[in-house]
Residue, then its C-alpha position, 0 to 999 in steps of 0.5 A: m807538628f803541624d797545625i791544620e792551616e800549615f797541614i792544608i797549605a802542605v797538601f795543596l802545594t805537594i798536589e800543585a807541585r804533583l799536577k804541574e809535573l803531570l800537566t806537562l806530560y798529559p795537557p788536558r786542553r787542546r782547544g778553547f778559551a783560556p781557562r778563568l782558574s787554573d787546574s789547581e785552584v778547581 
């Protein structure tokens, strides 16, 4: 069983992996300045 910290980390890593998959198919930015934070950090 996960404790709360392990659960939060596991959820974050799962979402980050899925988000990377989606962003390769549908890139959200086409112009403008480079962001300071990655999409998973927002």
